[in-house]
Backbone bond lengths (Angstrom), bond angles and torsions (degrees), N, CA, C in turn:
res aa  C-N    CA-C-N  psi(-1)  N-CA   C-N-CA  omega(-1)  CA-C   N-CA-C  phi
1 X - - - 1.466 - - 1.519 109.47 -
2 X 1.324 117.53 148.37 1.467 120.56 -177.97 1.515 111.55 -66.99
3 X 1.320 114.92 150.06 1.472 121.73 178.54 1.525 108.13 -76.57
4 X 1.330 118.11 121.18 1.460 120.30 -177.63 1.532 113.97 -78.93
5 X 1.325 119.16 -4.18 1.466 119.75 -175.81 1.527 110.32 -65.62
6 X 1.349 117.65 145.41 1.467 120.77 -177.43 1.531 112.89 -66.85
7 X 1.342 118.90 -19.89 1.464 121.14 -179.24 1.521 113.02 -91.46
8 X 1.323 116.99 -0.15 1.466 119.75 -177.93 1.527 110.28 -74.26
9 X 1.317 116.51 129.40 1.456 121.67 175.47 1.518 106.84 -118.73
10 X 1.328 118.56 110.97 1.456 120.57 -176.15 1.527 112.99 -66.85
11 X 1.337 117.79 -13.59 1.466 120.85 -179.79 1.520 113.30 -85.69
12 X 1.338 117.67 -7.57 1.451 120.74 179.84 1.518 110.42 -94.63
13 X 1.283 116.05 135.81 1.455 121.32 176.70 1.528 107.04 -88.24
14 X 1.323 118.92 116.63 1.474 119.89 -177.45 1.524 112.43 -65.71
15 X 1.325 117.64 -16.98 1.458 120.82 179.70 1.525 112.68 -91.57
16 X 1.305 116.82 -1.55 1.461 120.64 -177.72 1.519 109.84 -85.64
17 X 1.305 116.46 119.26 1.465 122.24 178.09 1.525 107.41 -105.63
18 X 1.332 119.60 125.47 1.465 120.56 -178.83 1.526 112.58 -60.69
19 X 1.320 117.57 -26.42 1.460 120.99 175.63 1.530 105.79 -127.36
20 X 1.347 117.06 89.72 1.465 119.21 -173.87 1.522 114.33 -62.49
21 X 1.327 118.17 -22.32 1.457 120.82 178.14 1.526 107.96 -122.90
22 X 1.339 118.04 93.09 1.464 120.07 -175.66 1.527 114.02 -64.26
23 X 1.343 117.45 -12.96 1.458 119.37 177.70 1.532 111.99 -77.18
24 X 1.322 116.62 -18.42 1.464 120.61 178.36 1.518 109.11 -101.09
25 X 1.323 117.80 131.89 1.467 119.12 179.53 1.524 110.16 -70.53
26 X 1.309 114.89 151.28 1.460 120.59 174.62 1.525 106.85 -76.51
27 X 1.320 117.44 130.68 1.466 121.50 -179.58 1.521 108.99 -64.79
28 X 1.341 117.29 142.00 1.458 119.19 177.61 1.516 110.07 -65.22
29 X 1.297 115.78 149.57 1.460 119.84 178.57 1.524 108.88 -69.89
30 X 1.335 117.27 155.79 1.472 119.04 177.14 1.525 112.33 -57.11
31 X 1.327 116.81 -34.54 1.473 119.71 -179.68 1.520 110.18 -67.05
32 X 1.336 117.49 -41.06 1.470 120.68 178.09 1.523 110.10 -63.92
33 X 1.322 116.97 -40.34 1.460 120.92 179.29 1.520 110.70 -63.78
34 X 1.320 117.49 -42.78 1.468 122.04 178.91 1.522 109.83 -64.27
35 X 1.330 117.06 -43.59 1.468 120.26 179.34 1.521 110.77 -61.01
36 X 1.336 116.96 -41.19 1.467 120.21 178.27 1.525 110.65 -64.28
37 X 1.326 116.95 -40.17 1.469 120.16 179.52 1.528 110.86 -63.82
38 X 1.325 116.65 -43.14 1.469 120.19 179.48 1.528 110.06 -64.87
39 X 1.340 117.02 -42.07 1.468 120.71 -179.87 1.525 111.98 -64.55
40 X 1.322 117.69 -26.20 1.463 120.43 -177.65 1.533 112.92 -83.33
41 X 1.321 117.63 -6.80 1.465 119.91 -179.39 1.524 110.55 -67.96
42 X 1.314 116.21 150.95 1.473 120.76 -178.64 1.521 111.91 -95.53
43 X 1.322 116.89 14.88 1.462 121.60 177.41 1.523 108.23 -140.66
44 X 1.321 115.29 163.50 1.464 121.04 -177.81 1.525 108.77 -141.15
45 X 1.320 115.83 173.84 1.462 120.27 177.04 1.525 109.55 -55.68
46 X 1.325 115.47 134.88 1.459 120.92 178.09 1.514 114.56 90.43
47 X 1.330 117.76 -11.04 1.467 120.66 -179.57 1.528 110.83 -73.52
48 X 1.308 115.26 144.06 1.452 121.30 173.07 1.524 107.57 -83.55
49 X 1.334 115.96 129.11 1.461 120.84 -172.99 1.524 111.27 -134.94
50 X 1.329 114.18 162.61 1.457 122.55 170.20 1.522 106.69 -99.54
51 X 1.329 116.60 130.81 1.456 121.65 174.18 1.527 105.90 -93.50
52 X 1.336 115.42 104.22 1.463 120.55 -172.52 1.528 112.77 -67.87
53 X 1.317 117.83 -20.46 1.462 120.16 -178.63 1.531 112.36 -86.27
54 X 1.322 117.94 -0.08 1.466 122.55 177.67 1.520 109.77 -108.31
55 X 1.324 116.04 150.73 1.464 119.15 171.41 1.530 107.46 -80.97
56 X 1.317 116.98 156.66 1.466 121.24 -178.79 1.529 109.15 -61.34
57 X 1.326 118.93 143.95 1.472 126.16 1.56 1.526 109.85 -77.41
58 X 1.298 116.26 129.11 1.465 120.81 -173.33 1.522 113.39 -129.47
59 X 1.320 117.09 31.21 1.468 121.59 178.89 1.522 108.63 -102.63
60 X 1.337 115.57 137.28 1.455 120.86 178.75 1.513 110.46 -150.91
61 X 1.322 116.02 -171.46 1.464 122.50 -178.09 1.523 108.59 -122.12
62 X 1.333 116.71 132.38 1.459 121.79 178.99 1.527 108.97 -69.75
63 X 1.345 115.38 124.34 1.465 121.40 -179.91 1.528 112.89 -117.61
64 X 1.345 117.43 -15.04 1.465 120.81 -179.26 1.522 108.72 -153.64
65 X 1.331 115.55 139.11 1.466 121.74 172.05 1.521 106.58 -138.70
66 X 1.339 116.50 123.79 1.452 118.20 176.99 1.507 113.83 154.74
67 X 1.329 113.98 -163.69 1.453 121.43 -179.84 1.523 110.03 -79.51
68 X 1.322 115.87 156.01 1.465 121.82 177.24 1.519 109.08 -131.63
69 X 1.321 116.01 168.55 1.458 120.34 175.34 1.524 111.23 -91.91
70 X 1.324 118.32 -11.86 1.466 120.28 -176.61 1.526 113.50 -88.66
71 X 1.319 118.99 -16.89 1.469 122.12 178.39 1.524 108.77 -163.64
72 X 1.330 116.08 158.67 1.463 120.78 -179.03 1.527 110.74 -79.13
73 X 1.316 114.96 162.89 1.457 120.95 175.77 1.521 113.22 87.31
74 X 1.322 114.39 -177.48 1.464 122.43 -178.94 1.527 109.02 -84.41
75 X 1.321 115.70 136.86 1.466 122.62 176.97 1.520 108.91 -128.51
76 X 1.326 115.39 151.48 1.459 122.11 177.92 1.517 107.52 -117.37
77 X 1.322 115.35 123.13 1.458 121.11 175.66 1.512 108.60 -92.59
78 X 1.330 116.25 125.22 1.458 121.73 -176.94 1.524 109.09 -120.62
79 X 1.326 116.01 133.39 1.467 121.78 172.92 1.522 107.91 -94.81
80 X 1.319 114.98 123.36 1.464 120.98 179.76 1.517 110.05 -97.52
81 X 1.335 118.62 151.26 1.465 120.87 179.89 1.534 112.64 -79.31
82 X 1.312 117.11 -4.47 1.460 122.17 -177.67 1.528 108.67 -133.91
83 X 1.313 117.71 163.31 1.466 122.29 -174.35 1.527 112.56 -84.44
84 X 1.323 117.35 53.18 1.458 119.93 176.31 1.531 111.38 -109.15
85 X 1.331 116.46 15.54 1.457 121.38 178.18 1.512 111.48 -89.13
86 X 1.324 115.14 -165.31 1.468 120.60 -176.75 1.521 113.41 -121.71
87 X 1.339 117.40 -7.82 1.467 119.62 -176.00 1.524 110.09 -158.98
88 X 1.337 115.08 -172.32 1.465 121.39 176.58 1.528 111.01 -115.18
89 X 1.335 115.65 24.23 1.461 120.94 -177.14 1.518 112.54 95.89
90 X 1.335 116.52 -4.74 1.458 122.59 177.60 1.522 108.36 -112.11
91 X 1.336 116.40 130.97 1.463 121.38 178.63 1.521 108.08 -130.35
92 X 1.314 116.55 126.36 1.466 122.76 178.91 1.530 111.38 51.77
93 X 1.321 116.83 41.45 1.458 122.22 177.20 1.510 115.64 81.75
94 X 1.318 118.70 -4.66 1.467 123.08 -179.92 1.523 109.41 -98.94
95 X 1.338 116.37 122.26 1.470 121.14 -179.22 1.523 109.14 -88.71
96 X 1.330 116.19 119.70 1.467 122.25 177.93 1.527 110.81 -103.95
97 X 1.310 116.82 -35.23 1.461 124.30 173.79 1.525 106.34 -161.85
98 X 1.318 117.17 172.31 1.467 120.55 -179.12 1.515 110.61 -122.80
99 X 1.328 115.13 135.09 1.461 121.54 174.14 1.534 107.16 -157.58
100 X 1.315 116.52 177.61 1.462 120.78 178.97 1.526 110.17 -63.79
101 X 1.325 116.16 152.27 1.468 121.39 179.66 1.521 111.22 -55.29
102 X 1.330 116.39 135.24 1.471 124.89 -179.55 1.531 114.04 65.14
103 X 1.322 117.06 17.39 1.467 121.41 174.45 1.529 111.04 -105.04
104 X 1.340 117.55 -3.01 1.457 121.78 -179.35 1.517 111.65 -105.51
105 X 1.326 114.87 149.09 1.452 120.96 -177.99 1.521 108.30 -152.12
106 X 1.339 117.12 139.96 1.453 121.48 173.94 1.513 108.87 -111.31
107 X 1.318 115.91 130.92 1.466 121.97 179.84 1.521 108.79 -137.89
108 X 1.305 115.49 162.82 1.462 120.52 175.28 1.528 108.86 -74.78
109 X 1.340 117.31 151.16 1.472 120.07 -179.07 1.526 113.93 -54.29
110 X 1.331 118.36 -32.86 1.466 120.67 -179.13 1.525 112.22 -64.03
111 X 1.330 117.37 -17.14 1.464 121.42 179.94 1.521 112.88 -96.57
112 X 1.330 116.86 11.13 1.466 121.65 -178.12 1.525 108.76 -120.02
113 X 1.309 115.24 131.70 1.465 121.31 -179.49 1.520 108.36 -127.73
114 X 1.317 116.91 124.77 1.462 122.49 -179.87 1.525 109.61 -70.59
115 X 1.315 116.43 126.83 1.466 119.76 178.96 1.518 112.05 -65.12
116 X 1.322 116.92 -30.36 1.460 119.94 -176.10 1.515 114.62 -80.10
117 X 1.339 118.38 -34.22 1.463 119.50 -173.86 1.512 114.15 -117.13
118 X 1.332 117.65 -27.88 1.452 119.97 -174.25 1.521 113.46 -103.02
119 X 1.304 116.72 -7.74 1.460 119.14 -173.15 1.524 110.96 -64.18
120 X 1.307 115.15 152.30 1.466 120.26 177.87 1.519 108.71 -61.46
121 X 1.317 117.49 148.13 1.465 118.91 -179.97 1.522 110.85 -61.44
122 X 1.296 113.95 145.82 1.475 119.33 179.74 1.524 109.56 -68.05
123 X 1.314 114.60 153.64 1.471 119.34 177.21 1.520 108.68 -64.17
124 X 1.317 117.37 148.05 1.473 117.96 -179.90 1.526 109.05 -64.16
125 X 1.325 116.69 152.23 1.476 119.69 -179.51 1.533 110.32 -63.36
126 X 1.294 114.13 147.82 1.463 119.69 178.76 1.534 109.24 -66.85
127 X 1.320 117.34 145.85 1.467 118.50 178.71 1.536 109.32 -64.80
128 X 1.315 116.62 150.56 1.476 119.50 179.89 1.541 110.31 -62.81
129 X 1.310 114.52 145.45 1.478 119.07 178.80 1.514 109.10 -68.62
130 X 1.301 114.90 143.26 1.470 120.48 -178.51 1.500 111.73 -83.41
């Protein structure tokens, strides 16, 4: 006979355990993994960065961080001050950010270095003139 309790859901299997083996951890969802990867980056939107995969001048501003429809994984959209990019922040009809034509570029996070935190240490100051 059916359970008359108000919390009874006949569509739930009482023998179904969401984690059938409690000794094994539940794998993080892909979204959680992506969020952790983005949080671990040393740069953020608006940061001035060096694009390591470009020859100088290779400094730009981060305008997008995240997933794209044109390729898997995390991508960083960078606005360059000069027309040495590949787009205007739009790729295959999808707008990720807006900038002047050929001033936008998408690169993998490993090719981006924050000028404020990751930059090579400055040369020591010159000794005072005698």
